[in-house]
C-alpha positions as CSV (number, residue, x, y, z in Angstrom):
1,M,-51.1,30.9,-29.4
2,V,-48.3,30.7,-28.5
3,E,-45.7,27.9,-28.3
4,T,-43.1,28.1,-25.4
5,M,-40.0,25.9,-25.9
6,K,-39.4,22.8,-24.0
7,K,-38.1,21.8,-20.4
8,D,-35.7,20.0,-19.7
9,I,-33.9,19.1,-23.2
10,H,-31.2,22.2,-24.2
11,P,-27.3,21.3,-23.6
12,D,-25.7,23.6,-20.4
13,Y,-24.7,27.3,-22.1
14,H,-22.4,29.0,-20.1
15,E,-18.6,30.7,-20.9
16,I,-15.4,28.8,-21.9
17,T,-12.0,30.1,-22.5
18,V,-11.0,30.0,-26.0
19,V,-6.5,29.6,-27.0
20,M,-5.6,30.1,-30.3
21,T,-2.7,28.8,-31.5
22,D,-0.9,32.1,-31.7
23,G,-1.7,32.5,-27.1
24,T,-4.5,34.3,-27.3
25,E,-7.2,34.4,-26.0
26,F,-10.8,35.1,-25.5
27,A,-14.5,33.7,-23.6
28,T,-17.4,33.0,-25.2
29,R,-20.3,30.9,-24.8
30,S,-21.0,27.3,-26.0
31,T,-22.8,23.5,-24.6
32,W,-18.5,22.0,-24.7
33,G,-17.0,21.5,-21.0
34,K,-17.9,22.8,-18.4
35,P,-18.3,26.7,-16.6
36,G,-14.6,28.2,-17.4
37,D,-13.6,25.5,-19.0
38,T,-10.4,26.1,-21.7
39,L,-10.2,24.9,-24.7
40,K,-6.7,25.0,-26.3
41,L,-7.3,25.1,-30.2
42,D,-5.0,22.9,-32.4
43,V,-5.5,24.9,-35.9
44,D,-8.1,27.8,-36.2
45,P,-7.5,30.7,-39.2
46,L,-4.5,32.2,-37.9
47,T,-2.8,29.1,-39.1
48,H,-5.4,26.3,-41.6
49,P,-4.7,27.2,-45.3
50,A,-8.3,27.2,-46.2
51,W,-8.2,30.9,-44.9
52,T,-4.7,31.9,-44.5
53,G,-4.0,30.6,-48.5
54,G,-0.3,29.3,-47.6
55,P,0.9,25.5,-48.4
56,V,0.0,23.4,-46.3
57,Q,2.4,22.1,-43.4
58,L,2.4,18.9,-41.7
59,R,3.0,18.7,-38.0
60,E,2.8,14.9,-37.4
61,S,6.1,13.1,-37.3
62,G,5.1,9.4,-37.0
63,G,1.4,9.3,-38.5
64,Q,-0.2,8.0,-41.2
65,V,2.5,9.9,-44.0
66,A,5.2,9.2,-42.0
67,R,4.7,5.6,-42.1
68,F,3.0,5.4,-46.2
69,N,6.8,6.5,-46.5
70,R,8.7,3.8,-44.4
71,R,6.7,1.2,-46.2
72,F,7.2,2.0,-49.7
73,A,10.1,3.4,-49.5
74,G,12.2,0.7,-51.8
75,L,9.2,0.4,-54.5
76,K,10.8,1.4,-57.4
77,L,8.8,1.2,-60.2
């Protein structure tokens, strides 16, 4: 018995361009976006400490950590 895949239930699989954090680009196939779209990465294996083994760098200036530090700056234990 040969089973076939159901028709019209799978997402469109097309070619996109991925731009790494250092500016390098490569083409791949994906279901993300539309054909020909560009996906710009904020985090990739070149910069993330999980891959590089380096220290974590926070790149947010007004995020949750900054708000926490401002809120509790005067707290003395």
